[in-house]
All heavy atoms as a GROMACS GRO file, in nm:
protein
  630
    1MET      N    1  11.914   2.945  -5.353
    1MET     CA    2  11.841   2.830  -5.285
    1MET      C    3  11.839   2.866  -5.132
    1MET      O    4  11.943   2.895  -5.072
    1MET     CB    5  11.922   2.705  -5.309
    1MET     CG    6  11.853   2.582  -5.251
    1MET     SD    7  11.949   2.445  -5.304
    1MET     CE    8  11.825   2.323  -5.288
    2GLN      N    9  11.718   2.864  -5.077
    2GLN     CA   10  11.696   2.893  -4.941
    2GLN      C   11  11.710   2.766  -4.855
    2GLN      O   12  11.671   2.660  -4.895
    2GLN     CB   13  11.552   2.949  -4.912
    2GLN     CG   14  11.546   3.093  -4.934
    2GLN     CD   15  11.403   3.141  -4.895
    2GLN    OE1   16  11.307   3.071  -4.902
    2GLN    NE2   17  11.399   3.260  -4.848
    3GLN      N   18  11.762   2.788  -4.731
    3GLN     CA   19  11.769   2.673  -4.643
    3GLN      C   20  11.631   2.663  -4.573
    3GLN      O   21  11.574   2.764  -4.539
    3GLN     CB   22  11.878   2.697  -4.536
    3GLN     CG   23  12.011   2.677  -4.587
    3GLN     CD   24  12.114   2.686  -4.470
    3GLN    OE1   25  12.092   2.763  -4.377
    3GLN    NE2   26  12.217   2.612  -4.481
    4GLN      N   27  11.592   2.542  -4.556
    4GLN     CA   28  11.466   2.523  -4.482
    4GLN      C   29  11.498   2.465  -4.346
    4GLN      O   30  11.588   2.388  -4.327
    4GLN     CB   31  11.376   2.417  -4.558
    4GLN     CG   32  11.329   2.466  -4.693
    4GLN     CD   33  11.241   2.367  -4.760
    4GLN    OE1   34  11.230   2.250  -4.718
    4GLN    NE2   35  11.168   2.408  -4.868
    5HIS      N   36  11.418   2.512  -4.251
    5HIS     CA   37  11.431   2.460  -4.110
    5HIS      C   38  11.354   2.331  -4.098
    5HIS      O   39  11.242   2.326  -4.119
    5HIS     CB   40  11.372   2.570  -4.018
    5HIS     CG   41  11.381   2.521  -3.876
    5HIS    ND1   42  11.495   2.513  -3.807
    5HIS    CD2   43  11.279   2.488  -3.788
    5HIS    CE1   44  11.471   2.467  -3.680
    5HIS    NE2   45  11.337   2.453  -3.671
    6VAL      N   46  11.436   2.233  -4.061
    6VAL     CA   47  11.375   2.101  -4.041
    6VAL      C   48  11.376   2.081  -3.888
    6VAL      O   49  11.484   2.071  -3.824
    6VAL     CB   50  11.458   1.989  -4.111
    6VAL    CG1   51  11.400   1.858  -4.080
    6VAL    CG2   52  11.468   2.015  -4.256
    7PRO      N   53  11.257   2.067  -3.825
    7PRO     CA   54  11.253   2.040  -3.681
    7PRO      C   55  11.313   1.903  -3.645
    7PRO      O   56  11.292   1.811  -3.712
    7PRO     CB   57  11.106   2.045  -3.647
    7PRO     CG   58  11.035   2.027  -3.780
    7PRO     CD   59  11.126   2.071  -3.888
    8VAL      N   60  11.395   1.911  -3.546
    8VAL     CA   61  11.456   1.785  -3.491
    8VAL      C   62  11.365   1.724  -3.389
    8VAL      O   63  11.333   1.798  -3.290
    8VAL     CB   64  11.594   1.808  -3.436
    8VAL    CG1   65  11.658   1.686  -3.382
    8VAL    CG2   66  11.683   1.875  -3.544
    9PRO      N   67  11.323   1.602  -3.402
    9PRO     CA   68  11.240   1.545  -3.298
    9PRO      C   69  11.308   1.535  -3.162
    9PRO      O   70  11.429   1.498  -3.157
    9PRO     CB   71  11.204   1.405  -3.354
    9PRO     CG   72  11.298   1.379  -3.456
    9PRO     CD   73  11.353   1.515  -3.507
   10VAL      N   74  11.241   1.570  -3.063
   10VAL     CA   75  11.295   1.568  -2.927
   10VAL      C   76  11.238   1.448  -2.858
   10VAL      O   77  11.116   1.425  -2.859
   10VAL     CB   78  11.259   1.700  -2.852
   10VAL    CG1   79  11.317   1.696  -2.709
   10VAL    CG2   80  11.319   1.818  -2.926
   11GLY      N   81  11.324   1.373  -2.798
   11GLY     CA   82  11.278   1.255  -2.722
   11GLY      C   83  11.205   1.289  -2.600
   11GLY      O   84  11.210   1.402  -2.547
   12PRO      N   85  11.124   1.194  -2.541
   12PRO     CA   86  11.048   1.230  -2.431
   12PRO      C   87  11.129   1.265  -2.306
   12PRO      O   88  11.097   1.343  -2.222
   12PRO     CB   89  10.969   1.100  -2.404
   12PRO     CG   90  11.028   0.993  -2.484
   12PRO     CD   91  11.104   1.058  -2.591
   13ASN      N   92  11.252   1.200  -2.291
   13ASN     CA   93  11.334   1.231  -2.180
   13ASN      C   94  11.387   1.380  -2.184
   13ASN      O   95  11.396   1.446  -2.085
   13ASN     CB   96  11.451   1.140  -2.164
   13ASN     CG   97  11.408   1.003  -2.128
   13ASN    OD1   98  11.305   0.981  -2.063
   13ASN    ND2   99  11.488   0.900  -2.162
   14ARG      N  100  11.425   1.421  -2.303
   14ARG     CA  101  11.481   1.553  -2.326
   14ARG      C  102  11.368   1.659  -2.299
   14ARG      O  103  11.393   1.763  -2.237
   14ARG     CB  104  11.530   1.565  -2.469
   14ARG     CG  105  11.590   1.701  -2.494
   14ARG     CD  106  11.732   1.703  -2.456
   14ARG     NE  107  11.797   1.824  -2.509
   14ARG     CZ  108  11.885   1.889  -2.451
   14ARG    NH1  109  11.928   1.851  -2.330
   14ARG    NH2  110  11.934   1.998  -2.501
   15GLU      N  111  11.249   1.630  -2.347
   15GLU     CA  112  11.141   1.728  -2.323
   15GLU      C  113  11.102   1.730  -2.177
   15GLU      O  114  11.073   1.840  -2.126
   15GLU     CB  115  11.022   1.679  -2.412
   15GLU     CG  116  10.902   1.777  -2.406
   15GLU     CD  117  10.787   1.730  -2.494
   15GLU    OE1  118  10.812   1.676  -2.603
   15GLU    OE2  119  10.677   1.755  -2.452
   16ARG      N  120  11.106   1.623  -2.113
   16ARG     CA  121  11.076   1.620  -1.965
   16ARG      C  122  11.178   1.694  -1.887
   16ARG      O  123  11.144   1.766  -1.800
   16ARG     CB  124  11.069   1.470  -1.923
   16ARG     CG  125  11.022   1.460  -1.776
   16ARG     CD  126  11.005   1.314  -1.743
   16ARG     NE  127  10.959   1.310  -1.601
   16ARG     CZ  128  10.973   1.205  -1.525
   16ARG    NH1  129  11.036   1.099  -1.570
   16ARG    NH2  130  10.931   1.203  -1.409
   17GLN      N  131  11.304   1.682  -1.926
   17GLN     CA  132  11.411   1.756  -1.861
   17GLN      C  133  11.399   1.904  -1.880
   17GLN      O  134  11.413   1.984  -1.789
   17GLN     CB  135  11.547   1.704  -1.909
   17GLN     CG  136  11.663   1.776  -1.846
   17GLN     CD  137  11.793   1.730  -1.904
   17GLN    OE1  138  11.801   1.661  -1.999
   17GLN    NE2  139  11.909   1.767  -1.840
   18HIS      N  140  11.354   1.942  -2.003
   18HIS     CA  141  11.333   2.082  -2.038
   18HIS      C  142  11.221   2.143  -1.949
   18HIS      O  143  11.234   2.251  -1.897
   18HIS     CB  144  11.305   2.100  -2.186
   18HIS     CG  145  11.281   2.235  -2.235
   18HIS    ND1  146  11.383   2.321  -2.242
   18HIS    CD2  147  11.171   2.302  -2.268
   18HIS    CE1  148  11.337   2.439  -2.290
   18HIS    NE2  149  11.211   2.430  -2.305
   19ARG      N  150  11.120   2.070  -1.930
   19ARG     CA  151  10.998   2.113  -1.852
   19ARG      C  152  11.044   2.124  -1.706
   19ARG      O  153  11.003   2.220  -1.637
   19ARG     CB  154  10.883   2.018  -1.871
   19ARG     CG  155  10.813   2.027  -1.999
   19ARG     CD  156  10.696   1.931  -2.003
   19ARG     NE  157  10.633   1.932  -2.136
   19ARG     CZ  158  10.540   1.842  -2.173
   19ARG    NH1  159  10.500   1.755  -2.082
   19ARG    NH2  160  10.497   1.850  -2.295
   20MET      N  161  11.110   2.027  -1.661
   20MET     CA  162  11.160   2.026  -1.519
   20MET      C  163  11.249   2.144  -1.488
   20MET      O  164  11.238   2.210  -1.388
   20MET     CB  165  11.230   1.897  -1.486
   20MET     CG  166  11.262   1.877  -1.341
   20MET     SD  167  11.115   1.873  -1.238
   20MET     CE  168  11.071   1.702  -1.252
   21THR      N  169  11.338   2.173  -1.578
   21THR     CA  170  11.427   2.288  -1.565
   21THR      C  171  11.345   2.421  -1.560
   21THR      O  172  11.377   2.506  -1.473
   21THR     CB  173  11.534   2.298  -1.678
   21THR    OG1  174  11.602   2.174  -1.680
   21THR    CG2  175  11.628   2.411  -1.656
   22ALA      N  176  11.249   2.436  -1.646
   22ALA     CA  177  11.168   2.555  -1.641
   22ALA      C  178  11.086   2.562  -1.515
   22ALA      O  179  11.070   2.673  -1.459
   22ALA     CB  180  11.072   2.551  -1.762
   23ALA      N  181  11.039   2.448  -1.461
   23ALA     CA  182  10.958   2.451  -1.339
   23ALA      C  183  11.047   2.488  -1.224
   23ALA      O  184  11.003   2.566  -1.135
   23ALA     CB  185  10.899   2.309  -1.316
   24ILE      N  186  11.167   2.438  -1.215
   24ILE     CA  187  11.262   2.473  -1.106
   24ILE      C  188  11.298   2.619  -1.112
   24ILE      O  189  11.301   2.688  -1.010
   24ILE     CB  190  11.384   2.378  -1.109
   24ILE    CG1  191  11.341   2.238  -1.073
   24ILE    CG2  192  11.494   2.425  -1.015
   24ILE    CD1  193  11.450   2.136  -1.091
   25CYS      N  194  11.319   2.670  -1.231
   25CYS     CA  195  11.345   2.814  -1.248
   25CYS      C  196  11.232   2.899  -1.197
   25CYS      O  197  11.249   3.004  -1.127
   25CYS     CB  198  11.380   2.844  -1.388
   25CYS     SG  199  11.537   2.788  -1.445
   26SER      N  200  11.108   2.858  -1.225
   26SER     CA  201  10.991   2.929  -1.180
   26SER      C  202  10.972   2.919  -1.031
   26SER      O  203  10.919   3.011  -0.971
   26SER     CB  204  10.866   2.882  -1.255
   26SER     OG  205  10.867   2.924  -1.385
   27ILE      N  206  11.010   2.808  -0.970
   27ILE     CA  207  11.003   2.794  -0.827
   27ILE      C  208  11.101   2.893  -0.761
   27ILE      O  209  11.069   2.957  -0.656
   27ILE     CB  210  11.024   2.652  -0.782
   27ILE    CG1  211  10.910   2.565  -0.824
   27ILE    CG2  212  11.052   2.641  -0.637
   27ILE    CD1  213  10.928   2.416  -0.808
   28ILE      N  214  11.213   2.903  -0.814
   28ILE     CA  215  11.317   2.990  -0.757
   28ILE      C  216  11.273   3.136  -0.760
   28ILE      O  217  11.285   3.205  -0.662
   28ILE     CB  218  11.455   2.974  -0.831
   28ILE    CG1  219  11.509   2.829  -0.802
   28ILE    CG2  220  11.555   3.075  -0.788
   28ILE    CD1  221  11.631   2.794  -0.881
   29LEU      N  222  11.228   3.182  -0.879
   29LEU     CA  223  11.189   3.319  -0.894
   29LEU      C  224  11.084   3.321  -1.012
   29LEU      O  225  11.108   3.275  -1.117
   29LEU     CB  226  11.307   3.408  -0.932
   29LEU     CG  227  11.285   3.556  -0.927
   29LEU    CD1  228  11.251   3.604  -0.779
   29LEU    CD2  229  11.410   3.633  -0.973
   30GLN      N  230  10.970   3.375  -0.977
   30GLN     CA  231  10.861   3.378  -1.073
   30GLN      C  232  10.900   3.450  -1.201
   30GLN      O  233  10.953   3.564  -1.193
   30GLN     CB  234  10.743   3.452  -1.007
   30GLN     CG  235  10.617   3.444  -1.085
   30GLN     CD  236  10.497   3.513  -1.009
   30GLN    OE1  237  10.522   3.565  -0.903
   30GLN    NE2  238  10.392   3.511  -1.071
   31GLY      N  239  10.885   3.390  -1.313
   31GLY     CA  240  10.919   3.447  -1.437
   31GLY      C  241  11.047   3.390  -1.498
   31GLY      O  242  11.068   3.401  -1.619
   32LEU      N  243  11.134   3.325  -1.416
   32LEU     CA  244  11.253   3.272  -1.472
   32LEU      C  245  11.227   3.153  -1.566
   32LEU      O  246  11.301   3.135  -1.663
   32LEU     CB  247  11.349   3.225  -1.362
   32LEU     CG  248  11.425   3.331  -1.287
   32LEU    CD1  249  11.513   3.270  -1.178
   32LEU    CD2  250  11.504   3.418  -1.378
   33GLY      N  251  11.120   3.073  -1.538
   33GLY     CA  252  11.087   2.968  -1.627
   33GLY      C  253  11.040   3.013  -1.762
   33GLY      O  254  11.076   2.953  -1.863
   34GLN      N  255  10.970   3.122  -1.761
   34GLN     CA  256  10.925   3.185  -1.889
   34GLN      C  257  11.047   3.237  -1.964
   34GLN      O  258  11.056   3.218  -2.089
   34GLN     CB  259  10.824   3.298  -1.862
   34GLN     CG  260  10.683   3.247  -1.836
   34GLN     CD  261  10.673   3.194  -1.688
   34GLN    OE1  262  10.752   3.220  -1.608
   34GLN    NE2  263  10.574   3.110  -1.669
   35LEU      N  264  11.142   3.295  -1.901
   35LEU     CA  265  11.259   3.345  -1.966
   35LEU      C  266  11.346   3.231  -2.019
   35LEU      O  267  11.394   3.237  -2.127
   35LEU     CB  268  11.342   3.428  -1.871
   35LEU     CG  269  11.282   3.564  -1.831
   35LEU    CD1  270  11.372   3.635  -1.731
   35LEU    CD2  271  11.261   3.652  -1.950
   36TYR      N  272  11.345   3.121  -1.950
   36TYR     CA  273  11.411   2.999  -1.992
   36TYR      C  274  11.348   2.943  -2.119
   36TYR      O  275  11.418   2.896  -2.209
   36TYR     CB  276  11.410   2.898  -1.881
   36TYR     CG  277  11.475   2.762  -1.918
   36TYR    CD1  278  11.617   2.751  -1.922
   36TYR    CD2  279  11.397   2.650  -1.956
   36TYR    CE1  280  11.673   2.626  -1.959
   36TYR    CE2  281  11.456   2.534  -1.990
   36TYR     CZ  282  11.589   2.520  -1.989
   36TYR     OH  283  11.652   2.401  -2.026
   37ASN      N  284  11.216   2.957  -2.124
   37ASN     CA  285  11.142   2.906  -2.242
   37ASN      C  286  11.134   3.014  -2.353
   37ASN      O  287  11.055   2.999  -2.447
   37ASN     CB  288  11.003   2.869  -2.205
   37ASN     CG  289  11.004   2.735  -2.134
   37ASN    OD1  290  11.088   2.647  -2.158
   37ASN    ND2  291  10.910   2.715  -2.046
   38ARG      N  292  11.206   3.123  -2.335
   38ARG     CA  293  11.212   3.230  -2.432
   38ARG      C  294  11.081   3.305  -2.454
   38ARG      O  295  11.051   3.354  -2.564
   38ARG     CB  296  11.269   3.185  -2.566
   38ARG     CG  297  11.408   3.136  -2.555
   38ARG     CD  298  11.459   3.084  -2.683
   38ARG     NE  299  11.589   3.017  -2.659
   38ARG     CZ  300  11.697   3.048  -2.723
   38ARG    NH1  301  11.702   3.134  -2.819
   38ARG    NH2  302  11.808   2.983  -2.701
   39GLN      N  303  11.002   3.308  -2.349
   39GLN     CA  304  10.874   3.388  -2.352
   39GLN      C  305  10.916   3.520  -2.278
   39GLN      O  306  10.885   3.539  -2.160
   39GLN     CB  307  10.765   3.314  -2.277
   39GLN     CG  308  10.721   3.184  -2.344
   39GLN     CD  309  10.624   3.110  -2.256
   39GLN    OE1  310  10.606   3.133  -2.138
   39GLN    NE2  311  10.560   3.018  -2.317
   40TRP      N  312  10.980   3.606  -2.355
   40TRP     CA  313  11.045   3.724  -2.294
   40TRP      C  314  10.946   3.823  -2.229
   40TRP      O  315  10.973   3.861  -2.113
   40TRP     CB  316  11.120   3.798  -2.402
   40TRP     CG  317  11.218   3.710  -2.476
   40TRP    CD1  318  11.219   3.676  -2.607
   40TRP    CD2  319  11.336   3.645  -2.423
   40TRP    NE1  320  11.327   3.595  -2.638
   40TRP    CE2  321  11.397   3.574  -2.522
   40TRP    CE3  322  11.388   3.638  -2.294
   40TRP    CZ2  323  11.509   3.495  -2.503
   40TRP    CZ3  324  11.503   3.563  -2.270
   40TRP    CH2  325  11.565   3.492  -2.383
   41ILE      N  326  10.836   3.858  -2.291
   41ILE     CA  327  10.747   3.959  -2.238
   41ILE      C  328  10.679   3.906  -2.114
   41ILE      O  329  10.668   3.975  -2.009
   41ILE     CB  330  10.645   4.003  -2.346
   41ILE    CG1  331  10.714   4.075  -2.456
   41ILE    CG2  332  10.539   4.087  -2.285
   41ILE    CD1  333  10.632   4.109  -2.577
   42LYS      N  334  10.628   3.783  -2.120
   42LYS     CA  335  10.565   3.722  -2.009
   42LYS      C  336  10.655   3.710  -1.893
   42LYS      O  337  10.625   3.735  -1.774
   42LYS     CB  338  10.505   3.587  -2.045
   42LYS     CG  339  10.421   3.517  -1.943
   42LYS     CD  340  10.368   3.390  -2.002
   42LYS     CE  341  10.278   3.316  -1.904
   42LYS     NZ  342  10.231   3.187  -1.962
   43GLY      N  343  10.779   3.660  -1.914
   43GLY     CA  344  10.881   3.650  -1.808
   43GLY      C  345  10.914   3.778  -1.742
   43GLY      O  346  10.922   3.792  -1.619
   44ILE      N  347  10.935   3.884  -1.820
   44ILE     CA  348  10.969   4.017  -1.768
   44ILE      C  349  10.858   4.065  -1.683
   44ILE      O  350  10.875   4.123  -1.576
   44ILE     CB  351  11.016   4.111  -1.876
   44ILE    CG1  352  11.149   4.068  -1.937
   44ILE    CG2  353  11.019   4.254  -1.827
   44ILE    CD1  354  11.195   4.136  -2.058
   45CYS      N  355  10.732   4.055  -1.737
   45CYS     CA  356  10.615   4.103  -1.661
   45CYS      C  357  10.601   4.031  -1.523
   45CYS      O  358  10.573   4.094  -1.423
   45CYS     CB  359  10.489   4.079  -1.741
   45CYS     SG  360  10.473   4.191  -1.883
   46LEU      N  361  10.620   3.899  -1.523
   46LEU     CA  362  10.616   3.822  -1.397
   46LEU      C  363  10.729   3.863  -1.304
   46LEU      O  364  10.704   3.869  -1.177
   46LEU     CB  365  10.618   3.674  -1.422
   46LEU     CG  366  10.493   3.618  -1.488
   46LEU    CD1  367  10.507   3.471  -1.526
   46LEU    CD2  368  10.371   3.631  -1.390
   47LEU      N  369  10.846   3.885  -1.354
   47LEU     CA  370  10.959   3.929  -1.268
   47LEU      C  371  10.927   4.069  -1.206
   47LEU      O  372  10.951   4.091  -1.084
   47LEU     CB  373  11.087   3.943  -1.349
   47LEU     CG  374  11.157   3.807  -1.373
   47LEU    CD1  375  11.277   3.825  -1.470
   47LEU    CD2  376  11.207   3.748  -1.243
   48LEU      N  377  10.872   4.156  -1.280
   48LEU     CA  378  10.833   4.292  -1.234
   48LEU      C  379  10.728   4.279  -1.130
   48LEU      O  380  10.728   4.350  -1.029
   48LEU     CB  381  10.793   4.385  -1.348
   48LEU     CG  382  10.906   4.428  -1.440
   48LEU    CD1  383  10.845   4.509  -1.561
   48LEU    CD2  384  11.006   4.508  -1.365
   49LEU      N  385  10.626   4.194  -1.154
   49LEU     CA  386  10.519   4.172  -1.061
   49LEU      C  387  10.565   4.118  -0.926
   49LEU      O  388  10.528   4.165  -0.820
   49LEU     CB  389  10.409   4.085  -1.119
   49LEU     CG  390  10.288   4.060  -1.040
   49LEU    CD1  391  10.207   4.191  -1.022
   49LEU    CD2  392  10.196   3.954  -1.104
   50GLU      N  393  10.657   4.022  -0.933
   50GLU     CA  394  10.713   3.965  -0.814
   50GLU      C  395  10.802   4.071  -0.741
   50GLU      O  396  10.801   4.081  -0.618
   50GLU     CB  397  10.792   3.840  -0.841
   50GLU     CG  398  10.846   3.778  -0.712
   50GLU     CD  399  10.889   3.635  -0.728
   50GLU    OE1  400  10.886   3.578  -0.842
   50GLU    OE2  401  10.930   3.576  -0.632
   51GLY      N  402  10.875   4.147  -0.815
   51GLY     CA  403  10.959   4.252  -0.753
   51GLY      C  404  10.872   4.354  -0.679
   51GLY      O  405  10.903   4.398  -0.569
   52ALA      N  406  10.759   4.394  -0.740
   52ALA     CA  407  10.668   4.488  -0.676
   52ALA      C  408  10.601   4.426  -0.556
   52ALA      O  409  10.590   4.494  -0.445
   52ALA     CB  410  10.560   4.532  -0.776
   53GLY      N  411  10.568   4.300  -0.558
   53GLY     CA  412  10.514   4.236  -0.444
   53GLY      C  413  10.611   4.224  -0.330
   53GLY      O  414  10.579   4.246  -0.210
   54LEU      N  415  10.740   4.190  -0.357
   54LEU     CA  416  10.838   4.180  -0.254
   54LEU      C  417  10.872   4.319  -0.197
   54LEU      O  418  10.891   4.334  -0.078
   54LEU     CB  419  10.967   4.117  -0.313
   54LEU     CG  420  10.959   3.967  -0.339
   54LEU    CD1  421  11.090   3.922  -0.406
   54LEU    CD2  422  10.932   3.889  -0.205
   55ALA      N  423  10.876   4.420  -0.283
   55ALA     CA  424  10.894   4.556  -0.231
   55ALA      C  425  10.790   4.604  -0.140
   55ALA      O  426  10.812   4.676  -0.046
   55ALA     CB  427  10.911   4.656  -0.352
   56TYR      N  428  10.665   4.553  -0.161
   56TYR     CA  429  10.559   4.588  -0.073
   56TYR      C  430  10.554   4.508   0.056
   56TYR      O  431  10.533   4.564   0.163
   56TYR     CB  432  10.419   4.568  -0.147
   56TYR     CG  433  10.300   4.600  -0.064
   56TYR    CD1  434  10.255   4.724  -0.037
   56TYR    CD2  435  10.230   4.494  -0.002
   56TYR    CE1  436  10.150   4.750   0.043
   56TYR    CE2  437  10.121   4.517   0.079
   56TYR     CZ  438  10.081   4.646   0.099
   56TYR     OH  439   9.973   4.669   0.184
   57LEU      N  440  10.584   4.382   0.047
   57LEU     CA  441  10.576   4.291   0.163
   57LEU      C  442  10.696   4.292   0.257
   57LEU      O  443  10.674   4.283   0.379
   57LEU     CB  444  10.549   4.149   0.115
   57LEU     CG  445  10.413   4.126   0.049
   57LEU    CD1  446  10.401   3.989  -0.002
   57LEU    CD2  447  10.301   4.154   0.150
   58LEU      N  448  10.816   4.301   0.207
   58LEU     CA  449  10.933   4.292   0.290
   58LEU      C  450  10.944   4.397   0.399
   58LEU      O  451  10.975   4.363   0.515
   58LEU     CB  452  11.061   4.282   0.207
   58LEU     CG  453  11.084   4.157   0.134
   58LEU    CD1  454  11.211   4.161   0.051
   58LEU    CD2  455  11.086   4.033   0.224
   59PRO      N  456  10.914   4.524   0.368
   59PRO     CA  457  10.920   4.624   0.477
   59PRO      C  458  10.811   4.596   0.588
   59PRO      O  459  10.832   4.635   0.701
   59PRO     CB  460  10.891   4.753   0.411
   59PRO     CG  461  10.922   4.729   0.272
   59PRO     CD  462  10.893   4.587   0.245
   60ARG      N  463  10.701   4.528   0.559
   60ARG     CA  464  10.602   4.502   0.654
   60ARG      C  465  10.612   4.369   0.725
   60ARG      O  466  10.528   4.327   0.805
   60ARG     CB  467  10.464   4.510   0.585
   60ARG     CG  468  10.434   4.650   0.530
   60ARG     CD  469  10.332   4.648   0.425
   60ARG     NE  470  10.301   4.782   0.375
   60ARG     CZ  471  10.376   4.844   0.285
   60ARG    NH1  472  10.484   4.795   0.236
   60ARG    NH2  473  10.339   4.972   0.245
   61LEU      N  474  10.716   4.290   0.689
   61LEU     CA  475  10.730   4.157   0.747
   61LEU      C  476  10.754   4.154   0.897
   61LEU      O  477  10.695   4.074   0.965
   61LEU     CB  478  10.847   4.084   0.670
   61LEU     CG  479  10.866   3.940   0.707
   61LEU    CD1  480  10.744   3.858   0.671
   61LEU    CD2  481  10.992   3.885   0.641
   62SER      N  482  10.836   4.245   0.948
   62SER     CA  483  10.858   4.252   1.087
   62SER      C  484  10.728   4.278   1.172
   62SER      O  485  10.702   4.222   1.271
   62SER     CB  486  10.966   4.347   1.122
   62SER     OG  487  10.928   4.476   1.091
   63GLN      N  488  10.646   4.365   1.118
   63GLN     CA  489  10.521   4.401   1.185
   63GLN      C  490  10.425   4.282   1.183
   63GLN      O  491  10.353   4.255   1.279
   63GLN     CB  492  10.461   4.523   1.120
   63GLN     CG  493  10.338   4.568   1.192
   63GLN     CD  494  10.278   4.696   1.126
   63GLN    OE1  495  10.317   4.735   1.019
   63GLN    NE2  496  10.184   4.759   1.198
   64ALA      N  497  10.426   4.207   1.072
   64ALA     CA  498  10.336   4.091   1.059
   64ALA      C  499  10.379   3.988   1.157
   64ALA      O  500  10.295   3.920   1.224
   64ALA     CB  501  10.334   4.041   0.917
   65VAL      N  502  10.510   3.956   1.164
   65VAL     CA  503  10.562   3.858   1.259
   65VAL      C  504  10.530   3.899   1.402
   65VAL      O  505  10.497   3.821   1.484
   65VAL     CB  506  10.712   3.834   1.233
   65VAL    CG1  507  10.771   3.744   1.342
   65VAL    CG2  508  10.738   3.774   1.098
   66TRP      N  509  10.548   4.027   1.432
   66TRP     CA  510  10.522   4.078   1.567
   66TRP      C  511  10.369   4.058   1.600
   66TRP      O  512  10.342   4.016   1.711
   66TRP     CB  513  10.555   4.231   1.574
   66TRP     CG  514  10.519   4.285   1.707
   66TRP    CD1  515  10.590   4.283   1.823
   66TRP    CD2  516  10.396   4.364   1.738
   66TRP    NE1  517  10.525   4.350   1.923
   66TRP    CE2  518  10.405   4.402   1.874
   66TRP    CE3  519  10.290   4.398   1.665
   66TRP    CZ2  520  10.298   4.470   1.936
   66TRP    CZ3  521  10.185   4.469   1.727
   66TRP    CH2  522  10.194   4.501   1.859
   67GLY      N  523  10.287   4.086   1.499
   67GLY     CA  524  10.143   4.061   1.526
   67GLY      C  525  10.107   3.918   1.549
   67GLY      O  526  10.024   3.886   1.638
   68ILE      N  527  10.173   3.826   1.485
   68ILE     CA  528  10.150   3.682   1.511
   68ILE      C  529  10.203   3.643   1.643
   68ILE      O  530  10.144   3.566   1.722
   68ILE     CB  531  10.206   3.597   1.399
   68ILE    CG1  532  10.131   3.624   1.268
   68ILE    CG2  533  10.204   3.450   1.433
   68ILE    CD1  534  10.197   3.556   1.150
   69TRP      N  535  10.323   3.694   1.675
   69TRP     CA  536  10.388   3.662   1.807
   69TRP      C  537  10.305   3.710   1.924
   69TRP      O  538  10.303   3.640   2.029
   69TRP     CB  539  10.531   3.724   1.809
   69TRP     CG  540  10.613   3.682   1.920
   69TRP    CD1  541  10.629   3.749   2.039
   69TRP    CD2  542  10.689   3.567   1.933
   69TRP    NE1  543  10.712   3.683   2.121
   69TRP    CE2  544  10.750   3.568   2.055
   69TRP    CE3  545  10.710   3.455   1.848
   69TRP    CZ2  546  10.831   3.461   2.101
   69TRP    CZ3  547  10.796   3.357   1.889
   69TRP    CH2  548  10.854   3.357   2.011
   70THR      N  549  10.247   3.823   1.913
   70THR     CA  550  10.172   3.880   2.026
   70THR      C  551  10.019   3.864   2.014
   70THR      O  552   9.947   3.938   2.079
   70THR     CB  553  10.206   4.032   2.038
   70THR    OG1  554  10.165   4.097   1.918
   70THR    CG2  555  10.352   4.055   2.067
   71LEU      N  556   9.977   3.769   1.939
   71LEU     CA  557   9.834   3.756   1.912
   71LEU      C  558   9.748   3.734   2.038
   71LEU      O  559   9.649   3.805   2.052
   71LEU     CB  560   9.815   3.636   1.820
   71LEU     CG  561   9.682   3.609   1.761
   71LEU    CD1  562   9.638   3.734   1.678
   71LEU    CD2  563   9.675   3.483   1.677
   72GLY      N  564   9.789   3.653   2.130
   72GLY     CA  565   9.711   3.635   2.253
   72GLY      C  566   9.741   3.733   2.354
   72GLY      O  567   9.661   3.752   2.452
   73LYS      N  568   9.848   3.802   2.348
   73LYS     CA  569   9.887   3.897   2.460
   73LYS      C  570   9.817   4.023   2.450
   73LYS      O  571   9.791   4.090   2.556
   73LYS     CB  572  10.041   3.918   2.454
   73LYS     CG  573  10.119   3.795   2.478
   73LYS     CD  574  10.267   3.815   2.470
   73LYS     CE  575  10.340   3.688   2.484
   73LYS     NZ  576  10.487   3.701   2.478
   74ILE      N  577   9.782   4.074   2.335
   74ILE     CA  578   9.715   4.206   2.322
   74ILE      C  579   9.578   4.200   2.385
   74ILE      O  580   9.538   4.291   2.455
   74ILE     CB  581   9.703   4.245   2.173
   74ILE    CG1  582   9.840   4.255   2.109
   74ILE    CG2  583   9.625   4.370   2.153
   74ILE    CD1  584   9.924   4.361   2.172
   75HIS      N  585   9.503   4.091   2.370
   75HIS     CA  586   9.374   4.087   2.419
   75HIS      C  587   9.375   4.082   2.575
   75HIS      O  588   9.295   4.150   2.641
   75HIS     CB  589   9.305   3.952   2.375
   75HIS     CG  590   9.168   3.928   2.429
   75HIS    ND1  591   9.064   4.015   2.403
   75HIS    CD2  592   9.120   3.839   2.519
   75HIS    CE1  593   8.958   3.976   2.473
   75HIS    NE2  594   8.986   3.868   2.546
   76SER      N  595   9.477   4.015   2.639
   76SER     CA  596   9.480   4.016   2.781
   76SER      C  597   9.523   4.149   2.841
   76SER      O  598   9.482   4.188   2.949
   76SER     CB  599   9.584   3.907   2.829
   76SER     OG  600   9.711   3.934   2.782
   77VAL      N  601   9.601   4.230   2.765
   77VAL     CA  602   9.636   4.361   2.805
   77VAL      C  603   9.519   4.456   2.798
   77VAL      O  604   9.503   4.538   2.893
   77VAL     CB  605   9.756   4.415   2.722
   77VAL    CG1  606   9.788   4.559   2.754
   77VAL    CG2  607   9.881   4.333   2.741
   78LEU      N  608   9.437   4.448   2.700
   78LEU     CA  609   9.323   4.534   2.685
   78LEU      C  610   9.217   4.504   2.786
   78LEU      O  611   9.138   4.594   2.818
   78LEU     CB  612   9.263   4.531   2.539
   78LEU     CG  613   9.364   4.578   2.430
   78LEU    CD1  614   9.298   4.556   2.293
   78LEU    CD2  615   9.386   4.726   2.451
   79SER      N  616   9.204   4.381   2.829
   79SER     CA  617   9.093   4.344   2.918
   79SER      C  618   9.121   4.382   3.061
   79SER      O  619   9.033   4.383   3.144
   79SER     CB  620   9.069   4.195   2.908
   79SER     OG  621   9.178   4.122   2.958
   80LYS      N  622   9.250   4.424   3.098
   80LYS     CA  623   9.281   4.458   3.235
   80LYS      C  624   9.245   4.600   3.271
   80LYS      O  625   9.221   4.687   3.208
   80LYS     CB  626   9.423   4.435   3.264
   80LYS     CG  627   9.457   4.290   3.273
   80LYS     CD  628   9.604   4.276   3.307
   80LYS     CE  629   9.639   4.126   3.322
   80LYS     NZ  630   9.769   4.105   3.361
   0.00000   0.00000   0.00000
C-alpha cells in the first residue's frame, strides 16, 4: 500500500509570512528568495549574475564617485 501525499492547507497568515521572508531574502541578496522557495536553478543563476555585476562594478566605484565629486571642477580647469 502506497502512501499518498495529502496537501495541508496553509492559512493566509502563514502564506503571507512565507512571501515576506522570500522578499526580504531577495532584497538582501538577489537569488536568496528563490533559494528559500526551493527554485534552485533560478536562485543560483541570479546569485551568479549578481556576483558578476558586483565584480565588475566594485573596482570602478572609486572612479565613479570621483567623477561625481569633481563634476563641476573639470569644466572650469579646461576653460582656463
